[in-house]
N, C-alpha and C positions, 0 to 999 in steps of 0.2 A: 403797432397798429395805428393807423391814421384815424383822424376824426370822422372822415367820410365813411370809413369801413365800419366803425362801431354803429353809426346811424343805420346803415343797411342791415347789419346783423340784428340790431334791436327791433327793427320792423317785423322780424320773423320770430320773435321770442315771446313766450308767455310770462317769463320771469327773468330777473337779472340775478345771476349767480356768479360769484367770484371765488376761484380756488387759489389758495395760497401756495407758495413754492413747496411747502412740506406736504402737500396733498390734502390738507384739511381745508375747510371752506370758511369764508367770512360769514358770520352769522346772518341769517336772512333779515334780521331787523336793522341792518346797517343803513346809514344815511350817506348820501353824497353831499358833503357840507360845502364843497367848493368845486367850481369848474372855472379854470382861468388859464391865462397865458403866462408862462414862466420864461423870462429872458435872462440868459446868463452871459455876461460879458467878462472875459478873462484873458490872462496871458498864460500860456503853457510854459513848462520848464525850459523850453528852447527859445523863449522870447517871442513866439508868434501870438499875435492878438487874435482871439477867436470869439464867436458869438454862437450860442445855441438857443433855439426857441422850442418850447414844447407846450402842448395842451396838458393841463394838470387837473386830475380828478383826485379829490381827497375823500377817502372813505372813513367813516366813523361809526362806532357802535355806541348806542346809548341804552338806557334802561327801558326804552320804548319797544317792548317785545312784540307789540301788535303791528309795528310799522313794517311795510313791505314796499319797496320801490318798484313801481311798475315800469316796464320798458318805455311806454309812451310818456311817462313823467320824466324819465331821464332824457329822452329825445327833446322834450320841451325845454329842459334846463340847458341842454347843449345849444338848441336854437336861440335861446335868449342870450347865451354867452357869445355866440357868433354875431348876433345883431348888436349888442351893447358894447362888446369888447373888440369887435372887428376881427374875431378869431379866424385865422387861416386854417387850412387843412394840414394841421401839424401832427407829428407823432404824439401819442398819448403816454404820459407818465402818471402812474398812480401812486399816491401817498397813502400809507396805511400804518396804523400804530402796531408795532411789535415791541421789542425792548425799548426802542426809540422810534421816531418816525422813519419808516422804511420807504424807499423809492423803488418802484418796480416798472418794468416794461409790461405791455399788455398783449396777450394773444387770445385767440378763440379756438377751442379744440373741436368745434362742431356741436357741443352741448352747452358749454359755459365758458366764461372768461377766465383766463389763467394769468395770475400775477407771476411774472418771470423776474428772477433775481437779476439785479444790475451789478456790474463790476467796475471798479476803477481801472484805469489804464494810463500809461504814459503816452501822450499824443505826439511827443517829439523825440521818440526813442532814437531816431537817426541823428539827432543833433545835441542831445543833452548828456550823453555819456552813460546812460543806463545800460546795464549789461543785457545782452541778448537773452532770449528765453532759456530756460533750463536745458542743458544738454541731454539728449535722449541716448541711452545706451541699450544695446541688446545684450542681455545677461549671458546668453549662450556664447557670445563672442569675447567675454572677459577671460583673462588668463586663469588657467587652472594649475599653473606651475606651483607645486607644493613648496619649493624653496623660497618663493616670494611671500609665503604666509607666515604670520606670527605663530609661534608655538608657546605653550605654557612654559614659563621660565626662560624663554629665549631672549628676553631683554629688549624686545622691539616695541613694547607697548608702555 
């Protein structure tokens, strides 16, 4: 989800709700402690120099159980970040505390925002020697030749 998309969605919401990948919800008393731009400069395993930029939202829970972040307040925080940081219309990455700080993509399901798990990947799989994905087999096509099977006491295992 891009920054421009969340602003449009927030305009039509009564509350800001985030659902975690496991289906549970971030407690309603969360704070957005940071909105910023993350720039990552790196070299992949194939030697290609890359740069990624994302808008970063950090969610945090505190003992402030009466706190509720209103959609208009979050729109204001985003607007200030755009003005002060010169933030572009970037994809949003959300940081949220789990066992460690987790990073999530963000979607909207029509009712609330959904934190989507991110995965690592090899960006240079064509040049670094990483094996191709796991081979897919159709179990019904595997041999059923009984002579190819190990039998108890057969000495093949």
